[in-house]
C-alpha positions in Angstrom: 274.5 155.4 -52.7 275.5 155.6 -49.0 276.0 152.9 -46.4 276.6 153.1 -42.6 279.8 151.5 -41.3 280.9 151.8 -37.7 278.7 154.9 -37.3 280.3 156.6 -40.3 279.0 156.9 -43.9 280.8 155.1 -46.7 280.2 156.0 -50.3 278.8 153.0 -52.4 278.8 152.7 -56.2 275.5 152.0 -57.9 276.3 148.3 -58.1 276.6 148.2 -54.2 280.4 148.1 -54.0 282.1 150.7 -51.8 285.1 152.7 -52.7 287.0 150.6 -50.1 289.7 148.5 -51.8 289.0 145.3 -49.9 285.4 144.6 -49.1 286.3 141.4 -47.2 288.2 143.4 -44.6 285.0 145.3 -43.7 284.4 144.2 -40.1 280.9 144.8 -38.8 280.3 145.6 -35.2 277.3 144.4 -33.4 275.4 141.1 -33.8 276.8 138.1 -35.7 276.1 134.4 -35.9 278.6 131.8 -34.9 278.2 128.1 -35.3 278.1 126.3 -31.9 277.6 122.8 -30.9 274.2 121.6 -29.5 275.8 121.0 -26.1 277.2 124.6 -26.1 273.7 125.9 -27.0 272.2 124.0 -24.1 274.8 125.4 -21.7 274.3 129.0 -22.9 270.5 128.6 -22.9 270.6 127.4 -19.3 273.0 130.2 -18.2 270.7 132.8 -19.9 267.6 131.3 -18.3 269.2 131.2 -14.8 270.2 134.9 -15.2 266.7 135.9 -16.4 265.0 134.1 -13.5 267.5 135.5 -11.0 266.8 139.1 -12.2 263.0 138.4 -12.0 263.2 137.0 -8.5 265.0 140.2 -7.3 262.5 142.6 -9.0 260.3 144.6 -6.7 257.1 143.6 -8.6 257.9 139.9 -8.1 258.8 140.3 -4.4 255.6 142.2 -3.8 253.6 139.4 -5.4 255.5 136.5 -3.8 256.0 137.9 -0.3 252.3 138.2 0.3 250.2 136.1 2.7 248.2 133.6 0.6 245.6 133.3 3.5 244.8 137.0 4.3 246.6 138.8 1.4 248.7 141.0 3.7 251.8 142.3 2.0 254.8 141.0 4.0 257.0 142.8 1.5 255.3 146.1 2.4 255.5 145.4 6.1 251.9 144.3 6.6 250.6 141.3 8.6 247.5 140.2 10.4 247.8 139.3 14.1 245.0 136.7 13.9 246.4 135.0 10.7 248.3 131.8 11.3 250.3 132.2 8.1 251.4 135.7 9.0 252.3 134.6 12.5 252.2 138.2 13.8 255.1 139.5 11.8 255.9 140.6 8.2 259.4 139.5 6.8 261.4 139.7 10.0 260.8 139.1 13.7 262.7 139.1 17.0 264.2 135.8 18.0 261.4 133.1 18.3 263.1 131.3 21.1 263.7 134.1 23.6 261.3 136.7 22.1 264.1 139.0 21.2 266.1 139.1 24.4 269.2 138.2 22.4 268.6 141.0 19.8 268.7 138.5 16.9 266.4 139.0 14.0 264.9 136.0 12.2 263.7 136.0 8.6 260.6 134.5 7.2 260.9 131.4 5.1 258.3 132.5 2.5 258.2 129.2 0.7 257.5 127.2 3.8 255.0 129.7 5.1 253.0 129.4 1.9 253.3 125.6 1.7 252.2 124.9 5.3 249.9 127.9 5.7 251.7 128.9 8.9 254.6 131.1 9.7 258.1 129.6 9.3 261.2 131.4 10.4 265.0 131.0 9.9 267.4 132.3 12.6 269.6 131.5 15.5 269.2 132.5 19.1 272.4 134.2 20.4 271.9 133.1 24.0 273.6 130.1 25.6 271.8 126.8 25.4 271.0 127.0 29.1 269.3 130.4 28.7 267.5 129.1 25.6 266.2 126.1 27.5 264.9 128.4 30.2 262.8 130.5 27.7 261.6 127.3 25.9 260.4 125.8 29.2 258.6 129.0 30.0 256.8 128.9 26.7 255.9 125.2 27.0 254.6 125.6 30.6 252.6 128.8 29.6 251.1 127.1 26.6 250.3 123.9 28.5 248.6 125.9 31.2 246.5 127.7 28.6 245.6 124.5 26.9 244.7 122.8 30.2 242.5 125.8 31.2 240.7 125.7 27.9 240.1 122.0 28.2 238.7 122.4 31.7 236.4 125.2 30.4 235.2 122.9 27.6 234.4 120.1 30.1 232.5 122.5 32.3 230.3 123.5 29.3 229.1 119.9 28.7 
């Protein structure tokens, strides 16, 4: 009879004993069971689960599924977006600085979780311009948006 030990073949007698003098010294490589405490089991289980989830969250298939607009189904992961969709916000996963519209050359990243939760684009980033320059760009946006809103309101009044 033959048995495999450490990738080599060992001759066994018909009663299952090898020709090795001490069977207790036979060390098996590979898997083995070890008694551990319930607390250690919970620790190892948590560590394994965290590792498995981390690997899943970095996989391209998961990113393709998660980084997708839940309103219009554009694949932000694939660089797609819809200009009219509020959740897309006119960009895929990155955009120029939202404060100065890219004058500072900073790139902002989409907060996918917040974009999904509130059904509108949310971005994370920092404008690299001084506070004075940032204030200037913010005031321009506020005044431009206020003027547009005021004009639309006046048009609505004229229709009634």
